[in-house]
C-alpha positions, 0 to 999 in steps of 0.5 A: 142433525141437532144442533151443538146446544141441543146435543149438549142438553140431551146428553145432560138429561140422558135422554137417550130416547131423543137421542135414538130419535135423532139417530133414526133420521140421521146415523151420522149423529155418532160423528158428533159424539166422536168429536164431543169426546175429545175434551175430558171436562166432567159429567157431560163428557162421560155421558157422551161416551156412554151415548156413543155405546148407545148409539152403537147398539141401537144402529147395530139392530138395524145394521149388523156389524156396525158396531164393529166397524166402529170399534175398528176405526177407533182403533185404526185412529190410535195407529200412528200411520192413520194420521188421525186423532182419537183422544180418549179412544180407549173410554170410547171403545169400552162404552161400545164393547159394553153396550155390545158384548155379543158382537164386539167381545172379542175386542177385549184383548185389544181393549186390554193391551191399551193399558200399557199406554199411560195416556189410554190406561184409565179409559181402558180399565174404565171399559173393562170394569164396565164390560165386567159388569155386563159380560164377565166372561170377557173379562175373565181371560184377562187377569194377568194384564189387569193384575200389576195395576193393582200396585199402581201409583195412579190411584184412579187406575188402581181403583179401577183394577181393584173394582175389576178384581172385585167383581170377578172375584164373585164365583163364576160357575157360569162360565167355567169353561174359560177358567184355568186350573187353580184359583183365579183372581186372587192376590198376596195377603200383604196386597189384600190387606193394603188395598182393604186399607186404602182410603185413596178417593177416586172419581168413577162414572157409574150409571150415569153419575160421577161418583166418589168411591174409596179404593178400599170400597172399590176392592170390597164392591158390592154387587146385585146379580141379575138375569133374564130368561124367557118363560111360559106363563101358561099360553104367554111367553114372557121375559123373566128378570130376576136380581139377588144380592149375596143375602137373597132374591131382591127383584122379579120383573115380567116386563121386557128386559130393556125396560125392566133393567132400566127400573132395576137400575133406578130402584137399586141406586136408591136401596143399594147406593154404591153397589154395582149391577152385574149380568150373571145367572149363577147367582139367580140359578136356584130362583129361576129353577124354582120359578120354573117349577112354579110355572110348570105347576110343580111348585107351590111353595118358594124356599128361595132366601129374600133380600126384601128393601122397602119401607116399614109399611110396604114390608109389613103388607108384604110379609102378609102377602107371604102368608097367602096359601097358593091358590088363595086369593084375599082382598085389599081390605083383608090385607089392611085389616091384618096390618092393622090399618082397616081404612087403608086399602089404597095404601095397601094397594100402593105397596102392592104395586111397588113389591119388587118381588113378584110371584114369590111375594104373591101380589098377584093373590090380592084382588079387589073385594067384588072379585075384580083382578084390578091392577097388577104391575106385571099386567092384568093378563099375566095376573090372570094366567097365574090365578088360573095356573093355581086353581089347575092343581 
């Protein structure tokens, strides 16, 4: 078991790899985390809350039902008859549900029930906001319980309720089954206008940081929607991760989904600060459909709107990539000439590597002067298959 100091250091760094290594050796690490969140003392407290969800998910892979039992333990500790103490239990439960929505999602009603307790309200709302980002269909039925909090006199509670509403107001066609007839997650015009002007400042833990938002920012929260599906590139099965903003597709990754999500979060924090990543298929439905048609050799050009984020030079290079026809390749030197930098092959290679929208912005069509495939962010084996695919038609 790590010492208290070692655990604090891991939490401070958000070193989940080391944390999971410890868990592999001794699963009782979760007891240390449970003890650590008794005191709400800033960023390390919140990272301990997040770590509890990480640990629950990690152990759940080896021991199905582990996370469920952990959530049940927390709810039991909230029962007066248990004789136990469950400081900040609502935050912990919210973290576990957000990390393990498939196995623990059915606790959504019980978590929302904690809103009635003022001492648990903020943690429950924070947990529901996290859950809304990874499994919005589990939050969709809870509107009636969250609605009154929009008029709370407590700024953080009001802000978190506003954030949940902002996330859930986004069209949710992909889980229409859960909807009742008529519009949902709407409020009277007067309340809407009041929240749009609410400049009260609150601090919210999001993606490893305590970020200060105005309530009006949370009420009008911006999102990057992402989704992962398994696809075949010729004989190779890969995980395709696509992300979009309201403007257009902004990201495409071909690596393992867990790693792609981490990279996407880091990338999005730079280019879309204060935005929220939300796991949703519907905003990416058309992009996924066109990509599948391309991989089935039934499409040569994409008509997906793009939202490209990069430096001016990178975007100049990417514009040239979009001009490379299907089934044609260009060398790095040729691209360098076209962007007015004849000796900039290396810079072009770097811009190619930083292209966040692979396949659609066809960096796979850029090869070495001697015909070598050279590097590719998705892997040379994928690059080869994409080029072979285009030559087959």
